[in-house]
Steps between C-alpha positions, in 0.01 A plus 500: 500500500230520239236765564171345622211597277147376551407271217167674474677806363572305183164323459241714328152481646327529161551322170461707196350334191702434191577230247796276497555305180780312344717208596752698700501722805446874447798724450693666779295824455202332669697336787458789733128535432270361767342171389551559130345842439532680177846445351667428173264218422202725546600789274462538123771623268576858434430666171864433401458125529148462362507432127153654482597806699579844376867502591662667797247666720227384262251373760617187678280208556339435836574227749434152376199336660559146615334206667195607700541872432255742344561516126334833427484849627270663757195345337613159628508620850124516534420869529119529517520847343633373167241443237387150437510553129871578514554172684292299262254408770142419390239732656216371718529147637753494792590132429586581141712794611669283760584235236634762260718654770643166607569380149683825416711488814585134441620573144876459495562432867356278775321649801391368835135494602560777749661725243201461276257545787668823595478625139131418485430676832673810365271487196206488737392148400270363781678249727251218433532543123881512521510186711285311252710609198830424668374154616404421143841613376661268753284206385613541140867554599537868414583567862740254672672638809698178544650516156561873550691434823713226348593715202570800722740308715684356203526840328598711802748253646688436181458848361561707816655261745229536761489265794190313622415757762495790253304293243240409762462867593449600135232236448321609818478852364328360188239324709618137448372252761759407761470130414577568134789721600652224716467255212659743252800603711545132593637456151823653630702307752775630728782373269354681191445813705863497625637443153310806380634703795853404405443605143365833611807559724738397224343749266536782757837406657733677257329840554569483872877442472586857579320480838639372827401153617221602733336730248512224238322263741229760571457590132470140378299357782267800485440438133396139581284617785302725272436205278356300788796286608538413867776657704674165558508406133604850395794517742613146415495562127677832524772370732576207269521734205741731677715209614529385141648845422757463773330723762557417865151426622583396856233644728328662197125503544497313830299776659283569196585793281 
């Protein structure tokens, strides 16, 4: 009898931010991270691999910044104590400062309106001024939460293998409107989601062959749960994968895992 484990144990409540680029699903190293947190796709190369580095131990590069992530250091996080001159912000007029902050933060990576609003609030830009500047940026297309959500879903699903539930949670944390979230995750249908789940399991399957059948089920289905897949889909996909390897799956997963 397979040990009954509450599905909630495997589903992380929060969704860490992080990029997911490329045409394929992230490597096995990120499979056990909840909802695609920092993994191999998020890290830079060590000094050994960087042709510009100083050799072994010569100061490795930092984590690569990806879609929707801050591209700079602490100065991009909106600390009011940092000098405006260091940030290239014009003194005086709050509207001019707000525009300069937004343009700098939008350089190299898209942002949602909420992300920019939070940054302006941290820089002590008055709310009415911030709202006016952000609305103008929306009018000219510099802020587009709909396009951001579409690109986020495309990137994170194909790059990290995240399911619709996990993608929706990530977009909520970035302040995207629920209607736009529904439209964005609607790009993925159940068949595409299941195909991605099968690919994730296939990549992880070999590393579980030393485990007994029940532990393999929990390990593989738990990995899918953390990426936002439903219990029913996770168990079905894992059982089929084990059957293809010749495992006896009679009664496996019938009471959950």
